[in-house]
Phi, psi and omega in degrees: 000137178279158184256138175283128177247117180207130185296338178288349182278345177062236179262012170277132185254133179238120179251132182270119178257102178285110191213122181277108183285347181296309175300327179293315176302323184275337193307319180260010175260356181271174180102004180260165178276334185211128179239140174237134181211177191238157175179168173282176182295342181241025184292121170297322180302315180301314184291319181295320175297319182297312183292325180291321177298315180299319186288329185247010181071031182252134173290130182236141172234129177249121180260115187261134181288131175094197185272158177281141179230121182249139002287155176304147174288169184300322179298312180283334174292326176290323176299318179290326180294331178277002176100358180290135175277127181255130174228167188226150175236139172297161188298323181295316179293318187300323181294342179253024184297333181277352183278156183297321180305311182289314184292326176292327174295321179294320179289327177297324182279321189253356174111141181297338178279356184292137179260120185262118179261141179287164177301133182079356172078008184280100171224187181302315180294323179299316182294326174299318180297312183293339177291346182281341187299309185304319183293347178268354185274115172283148177093172186265150176198162181253320184227137167251129181242150176206154173292159180229117176245311177245341175099351181298316184295316178298315181300320180290313182298316180305311181296319181295323173301309180303323180294334175282001171056042176237100188289346182271337175283156179212169178246138181229122179255157177233110180296131179261001180253144169283138186073035189275014179306330179298337182295335180295321175289325183296317177297316180297316177298321176298313179303314179296325179288327183276323189230358181075012177197174173238167179237149179266018189262023181223159175205165180232129173270128187254357187262018182237039184267346176053042170106345178137179177299133182064005174275155178211173177227163173305320182296320177290318179303315183292321177298315177296319181293315180303318179261003178051057178232157181287158189272329190292320184242299195292316181298323180291322174300309185292326176294318178297319177299311185295321175295320178297325178292318181300322181270002178079006176292323166270117187293149174304140186089351176300137178251124182242139172252121176255118184275115174268108186269167167091056172242085194293350177283354181292126182291150184260121185255143179277154178253152179297333178243087192299329183272342178076012184259012180283347182222141175274008181250150179296143181270074189263340186274149177294000000 
């Protein structure tokens, strides 16, 4: 892992773990004949599902927020090229995509056997995939940090740390959404659904959203440019880590692993137990 060098860190050491969470989230969600999921027009999740479908012979449907715009942007064009069927929901209906009314309509159109994945892919099976990450990290550390959009990655990392049987280590997430307080209950809900319990070894910082999802500021732009990272997720997390170190919230000597997410070219591998419910224990071991 490469080390992040920034004068604001002082004696806090930050190591960058480049790790695409999309294949981890999908690993135990594969094995079905037909998958339907949701996303915006530039969603990495939509593209990852489409690529996984093409790789494993799964029919995929992408429900896109808003109206169709032609020609397709590169993200949706890639999804279509992988064989994904694209359909669209107006924004008012899209906000209700989690309701039984909307999902019943989707099943009526696409078949009762369609498996519906939530936006961002965060469900119990996804949490199990993300729980494998801590056990794959070589070297010593005190904190694993990650960006938080839907909560699945943080929920899994926390469970994986607990599985490593080290009570001193913890997981720290950085919400990329404005008003992200609801994510705390969402992470807890996902852990309960995946493992039947929660762990106290995680927390979420809510003050580094820079105005909301996909929003930025000149300070964040400069930081992202200096460290050559993307702005929507990774720069917000790293900026937050540096600020917490500067303010002494992260104590001198703390060793941080920062998970750099979002490398959509990573292949998605299927798992022998596609739903991930064959075991009640977190999958943290190699």
